[in-house]
DRENKEKOL-843213 format. One record per residue (C-alpha): x, y negated, z negated. Coordinates in steps of 0.25 Angstrom, whole numbers. Each point is the difference from the previous one (the first is absolute). Layout:
<recs>
+-------+-------+-------+
!    c1 !    c2 !    c3 !
+-------+-------+-------+
!     X !     Y !     Z !
...
+-------+-------+-------+
</recs>
This chain:
<recs>
+-------+-------+-------+
!    c1 !    c2 !    c3 !
+-------+-------+-------+
!   132 !   -48 !   -81 !
!    -8 !   -10 !     8 !
!    11 !     0 !    11 !
!    -1 !    15 !     1 !
!   -15 !     0 !     1 !
!     1 !   -10 !    11 !
!    11 !     8 !     8 !
!    -9 !    13 !    -1 !
!   -12 !    -8 !     5 !
!     8 !    -6 !    11 !
!     6 !    14 !     4 !
!   -14 !     6 !     0 !
!    -5 !   -11 !     9 !
!    12 !     1 !     9 !
!    -1 !    15 !     2 !
!   -14 !    -2 !     6 !
!     5 !   -10 !    11 !
!     1 !     5 !    14 !
!    -6 !    13 !    -2 !
!   -14 !    -3 !     5 !
!    -4 !     7 !    12 !
!    -7 !    -8 !    12 !
!   -14 !     4 !    -1 !
!    -2 !     0 !    15 !
!    12 !    10 !     2 !
!    -6 !     9 !   -11 !
!   -14 !    -1 !     7 !
!     7 !     4 !    14 !
!     6 !    12 !    -7 !
!   -13 !     4 !    -6 !
!    -7 !    -1 !    14 !
!    10 !    10 !     5 !
!    -4 !    11 !    -9 !
!   -10 !     9 !     7 !
!   -14 !    -2 !    -6 !
!     3 !   -12 !    -8 !
!    -6 !   -10 !    10 !
!   -13 !     9 !     1 !
!    -1 !     1 !   -15 !
!     2 !   -15 !    -2 !
!   -10 !    -3 !    11 !
!   -11 !     9 !    -6 !
!     2 !     1 !   -15 !
!     2 !   -15 !    -2 !
!   -14 !    -2 !     5 !
!    -5 !     2 !   -14 !
!    12 !     0 !    -9 !
!    15 !    -1 !    -1 !
!     8 !    11 !     7 !
!     2 !    12 !   -10 !
!    14 !     5 !    -4 !
!     4 !    13 !     6 !
!     2 !     6 !   -13 !
!   -14 !    -4 !    -5 !
!    -5 !    14 !     3 !
!     7 !    14 !     2 !
!     2 !     3 !    15 !
!   -10 !    11 !     0 !
!   -11 !   -10 !    -5 !
!     2 !   -11 !    11 !
!    -9 !     7 !    11 !
!   -12 !     0 !   -10 !
!     3 !   -14 !    -5 !
!     0 !    -5 !    15 !
!   -13 !     8 !     3 !
!    -7 !    -7 !   -13 !
!     5 !   -13 !     4 !
!    -5 !     2 !    14 !
!   -14 !     3 !    -6 !
!     1 !   -14 !    -8 !
!     4 !    -7 !    13 !
!   -12 !     6 !     8 !
!   -10 !    -4 !   -12 !
!     6 !   -14 !     0 !
!     0 !    -2 !    15 !
!    15 !    -1 !     1 !
!     9 !     5 !    11 !
!     2 !    15 !    -1 !
!    13 !     5 !     5 !
!     1 !     9 !    12 !
!     4 !    15 !    -2 !
!    14 !    -4 !     5 !
!     1 !   -12 !   -10 !
!    -5 !     9 !   -11 !
!    11 !    10 !     2 !
!    10 !   -11 !     1 !
!    -4 !    -6 !   -13 !
!     0 !    14 !    -7 !
!    14 !     3 !     5 !
!     4 !   -14 !    -4 !
!    -5 !     2 !   -15 !
!     5 !    14 !     0 !
!    14 !    -4 !     4 !
!     4 !    -4 !   -14 !
!     4 !    13 !    -7 !
!    -6 !     2 !   -13 !
+-------+-------+-------+
</recs>
């Protein structure tokens, strides 16, 4: 019985080997997604980058407008109109 448990444990450990992605490569891929770079630059001034499916697509323009008001009130860098549009498109690109 102990041998079986040990084999299962080793199989679980071994199954996770060589499957980790290089975080630098993952970051490069993300930076190629339209609007991601802008979202990362702007949103992370105050908090972590939200998940695209955190809100339904139709809600993102209002969320971004509300966040821009918070940025102004807290003297943060507010995105340009082009950056805001890119950020909204990025968050809306996840179908939900």
